[in-house]
Structures are given as C-alpha cells and as structure tokens.
C-alpha positions as a printed NumPy array, in Angstrom:
array([[ 72.176,  88.076, 120.503],
       [ 72.878,  84.547, 121.691],
       [ 70.611,  83.097, 118.983],
       [ 72.782,  84.805, 116.366],
       [ 76.191,  84.259, 117.974],
       [ 76.034,  80.592, 119.006],
       [ 75.555,  79.177, 115.472],
       [ 78.489,  81.281, 114.241],
       [ 80.656,  79.911, 117.067],
       [ 79.905,  76.417, 115.752],
       [ 80.431,  77.506, 112.152],
       [ 83.847,  79.002, 112.958],
       [ 84.904,  75.929, 114.908],
       [ 84.009,  73.826, 111.867],
       [ 86.779,  75.688, 110.013],
       [ 89.215,  74.314, 112.578],
       [ 87.802,  70.78 , 112.769],
       [ 86.793,  70.179, 109.13 ],
       [ 89.115,  72.602, 107.368],
       [ 89.126,  73.232, 103.63 ],
       [ 85.668,  71.775, 102.783],
       [ 84.163,  74.6  , 104.864],
       [ 85.845,  77.402, 102.914],
       [ 83.644,  79.537, 100.617],
       [ 84.633,  78.886,  96.976],
       [ 85.744,  82.465,  96.317],
       [ 87.982,  82.479,  99.401],
       [ 89.24 ,  78.894,  99.392],
       [ 92.5  ,  79.599,  97.542],
       [ 93.563,  82.351,  99.939],
       [ 92.531,  80.398, 103.04 ],
       [ 94.249,  77.19 , 101.902],
       [ 97.46 ,  79.085, 101.158],
       [ 97.589,  80.533, 104.697],
       [ 96.451,  77.902, 107.222],
       [ 98.586,  79.56 , 109.93 ],
       [ 96.391,  82.628, 109.481],
       [ 92.922,  81.192, 108.986],
       [ 93.051,  78.494, 111.685],
       [ 93.996,  80.87 , 114.545],
       [ 91.531,  83.406, 113.171],
       [ 88.687,  80.874, 113.242],
       [ 89.662,  79.262, 116.551],
       [ 90.223,  82.399, 118.608],
       [ 87.409,  84.233, 116.852],
       [ 84.931,  81.553, 117.906],
       [ 86.302,  81.584, 121.463],
       [ 86.072,  85.376, 121.724],
       [ 82.548,  85.381, 120.314],
       [ 81.389,  82.729, 122.791],
       [ 83.282,  84.006, 125.836],
       [ 82.22 ,  87.588, 125.256],
       [ 78.604,  86.502, 125.12 ],
       [ 78.889,  84.958, 128.587],
       [ 80.213,  88.23 , 130.007],
       [ 76.803,  89.844, 129.48 ],
       [ 75.325,  87.493, 132.082],
       [ 74.604,  89.729, 135.091],
       [ 74.13 ,  86.736, 137.42 ],
       [ 77.587,  85.443, 136.545],
       [ 79.077,  88.902, 137.005],
       [ 77.576,  89.503, 140.451],
       [ 77.567,  86.006, 141.952],
       [ 80.674,  84.431, 140.43 ],
       [ 83.161,  87.231, 140.094],
       [ 86.211,  84.981, 139.908],
       [ 84.637,  83.152, 136.971],
       [ 83.833,  86.492, 135.318],
       [ 87.45 ,  87.59 , 135.687],
       [ 88.795,  84.287, 134.351],
       [ 86.473,  84.362, 131.356],
       [ 87.352,  88.002, 130.789],
       [ 91.054,  87.175, 130.732],
       [ 90.419,  84.361, 128.26 ],
       [ 88.36 ,  86.757, 126.148],
       [ 91.134,  89.36 , 126.092],
       [ 93.703,  86.755, 125.009],
       [ 91.374,  85.344, 122.343],
       [ 90.433,  88.798, 121.035],
       [ 94.087,  89.817, 120.865],
       [ 95.039,  86.678, 118.943],
       [ 92.107,  86.897, 116.537],
       [ 92.952,  90.556, 115.996],
       [ 96.555,  89.725, 115.119],
       [ 95.498,  86.855, 112.848],
       [ 92.858,  89.057, 111.241],
       [ 95.368,  91.82 , 110.626],
       [ 97.653,  89.353, 108.884],
       [ 94.836,  87.842, 106.816],
       [ 93.555,  91.303, 105.838],
       [ 96.716,  91.823, 103.783],
       [ 95.644,  88.927, 101.533],
       [ 91.864,  89.354, 101.669],
       [ 89.821,  88.83 ,  98.526],
       [ 88.642,  92.049,  96.891],
       [ 91.761,  94.19 ,  96.838],
       [ 92.587,  97.39 ,  98.685],
       [ 89.005,  98.029,  99.828],
       [ 88.815,  94.773, 101.759],
       [ 92.425,  95.011, 102.946],
       [ 91.628,  98.356, 104.551],
       [ 88.211,  97.301, 105.861],
       [ 89.316,  94.122, 107.585],
       [ 92.632,  95.689, 108.59 ],
       [ 90.874,  98.586, 110.325],
       [ 88.582,  96.117, 112.086],
       [ 91.591,  94.178, 113.404],
       [ 93.423,  97.299, 114.599],
       [ 90.351,  98.679, 116.363],
       [ 89.681,  95.314, 117.99 ],
       [ 93.221,  95.208, 119.368],
       [ 93.016,  98.808, 120.572],
       [ 89.598,  98.633, 122.249],
       [ 90.378,  95.298, 123.917],
       [ 93.663,  96.678, 125.263],
       [ 91.841,  99.747, 126.617],
       [ 89.248,  97.507, 128.291],
       [ 91.964,  95.372, 129.884],
       [ 93.937,  98.369, 131.145],
       [ 90.774,  99.901, 132.607],
       [ 90.076,  96.652, 134.443],
       [ 93.605,  96.599, 135.824],
       [ 93.082, 100.161, 137.047],
       [ 89.72 ,  99.153, 138.593],
       [ 87.971, 101.738, 136.441],
       [ 84.876,  99.577, 136.142],
       [ 82.631, 101.956, 134.207],
       [ 85.393, 102.64 , 131.687],
       [ 86.173,  98.918, 131.457],
       [ 82.524,  98.194, 130.713],
       [ 82.366, 100.794, 127.933],
       [ 85.518,  99.595, 126.195],
       [ 84.559,  95.944, 126.505],
       [ 81.171,  96.68 , 124.991],
       [ 82.855,  98.255, 121.958],
       [ 85.361,  95.389, 121.741],
       [ 82.582,  92.801, 121.626],
       [ 80.636,  94.854, 119.086],
       [ 83.674,  94.487, 116.815],
       [ 83.907,  90.748, 117.51 ],
       [ 80.219,  90.55 , 116.55 ],
       [ 81.279,  91.502, 113.017],
       [ 81.711,  87.747, 112.503],
       [ 77.965,  87.336, 112.928],
       [ 76.95 ,  90.328, 110.841],
       [ 79.21 ,  89.282, 107.972],
       [ 77.441,  85.919, 107.705],
       [ 74.044,  87.619, 107.718],
       [ 74.877,  90.456, 105.348],
       [ 77.094,  88.756, 102.776],
       [ 74.426,  86.488, 101.217],
       [ 72.041,  89.449, 101.032],
       [ 74.674,  91.626,  99.383],
       [ 75.537,  88.894,  96.883],
       [ 71.878,  88.724,  95.908],
       [ 71.672,  92.509,  95.687],
       [ 74.809,  92.921,  93.551],
       [ 74.571,  89.633,  91.692],
       [ 78.336,  89.314,  92.149],
       [ 80.513,  88.17 ,  95.047],
       [ 83.33 ,  90.714,  94.602],
       [ 81.452,  93.989,  95.246],
       [ 79.422,  92.252,  97.951],
       [ 82.602,  91.235,  99.778],
       [ 84.097,  94.708,  99.398],
       [ 81.01 ,  96.267, 100.983],
       [ 80.718,  93.703, 103.775],
       [ 84.355,  94.275, 104.743],
       [ 83.094,  97.578, 106.178],
       [ 79.38 ,  97.006, 106.706],
       [ 79.897,  94.048, 109.047],
       [ 81.547,  96.217, 111.717],
       [ 81.095,  99.974, 111.185],
       [ 77.392, 100.016, 112.241],
       [ 78.288,  97.805, 115.229],
       [ 80.979, 100.264, 116.265],
       [ 78.708, 103.28 , 115.892],
       [ 75.922, 101.627, 117.88 ],
       [ 78.276, 100.504, 120.677],
       [ 79.84 , 103.96 , 120.915],
       [ 76.384, 105.553, 121.08 ],
       [ 75.121, 103.076, 123.665],
       [ 78.25 , 103.39 , 125.809],
       [ 77.905, 107.18 , 125.81 ],
       [ 74.162, 107.014, 126.486],
       [ 74.625, 104.742, 129.51 ],
       [ 77.84 , 106.334, 130.764],
       [ 76.073, 107.84 , 133.767],
       [ 74.079, 104.735, 134.647],
       [ 74.686, 103.558, 138.227],
       [ 76.677, 100.365, 138.686],
       [ 76.34 ,  99.886, 142.451],
       [ 77.236,  96.22 , 142.705],
       [ 79.727,  96.191, 139.859],
       [ 81.711,  99.13 , 141.216],
       [ 82.738,  97.021, 144.191],
       [ 84.204,  94.258, 142.037],
       [ 87.835,  93.4  , 142.471],
       [ 89.04 ,  93.103, 138.907],
       [ 92.744,  92.447, 139.539]])
C-alpha cells in the first residue's frame, strides 16, 4: 500500500508546488479556472493520504499513542478539507453529470465516514473508530486508484471522456465495498492493547 500511496503523495504535492504544468491537458482549463479548489484539494489530499498511511503502523499505535492521536487529528482535518474541496470541484468536473455525481458522492462519503470515525474516537469506542477510519482511508485511497485506472481506461476506450466518467466511480466504489467487507469480517477481532488507548 505504501509503494502505491507514497508516489501519489509526491505527485499531488507537485500540483501545489509546480501548479499548472502538472495539470492533465483535458482538465487544465477547469483546474486553472478554480485554483482555490484544486490547490486545497491537492494539498490536503496528499496530507490525508500520507498521514492515513502512518496510522496503519501498529508500533506507532501501541508505543507512541500521543503521536498516533496527533496524526489522527491532522488526518481528520485534512480529510475534511479535501472532502469539502472535492465536493466543490465535483460540481465543475470534466465529463458532465456522471462525473459530478461520482466525485460528489465520494466527497460526501469521505466527510461522513471521517466524522463518524472522529466521533467514535471521542466516545472511546475504539473498535467502531477503527472500522470507520478504515473506510475513510479506503475512500482517500481513491486518489491512488484513479491514477492507476485512468490510463488503462483511456487505452481501453480510446477516448478520455468515457474513461474519466467510469473512473469517477471505479476509483472508489470497489475500495468502499472492500473496506466495508473487511471491517465487518474483522469486527469481532480482539484489540486487547488498543482497547486501553486514551483517544481523547
């Protein structure tokens, strides 16, 4: 997972540092017209992708709980901001109503699942917090899947437009289904050390 996520963190940060030369040709007009949308989306998306990855480190979770909580708070803030920026950008996404709805649904679900994870942490419901955070990060991981799937879809369709319309859903729906299945499958797994964490 890290091998896939880390390069995309760097790629997204290049949007912030380099700007317009990084934009895909088909999306450059929309991105350039809305820098207040694309820059926060790229910045906080890269932060959420990187911070969320660190939260899977069991050693960090068990031995450095204060660091885990601080990184988790930063993740929640970053995920919330990228969700809001993504919701705004979805209204202007290339490809019409199909992509508006696809990316818009992704943004709404990201905001909802991250909020549920945060509230569970505040309530010290550790198992529930874990499940919701897993789903939240699966949605953040859409950034990685989009970059993998889009070139393949362009080759398959021979056209960017239908490829982008499909990837607006394909980049996150399988992630969501897998995370929901995995969270349910491991719902009864013991968390002896984690259950004693102070999360507030």
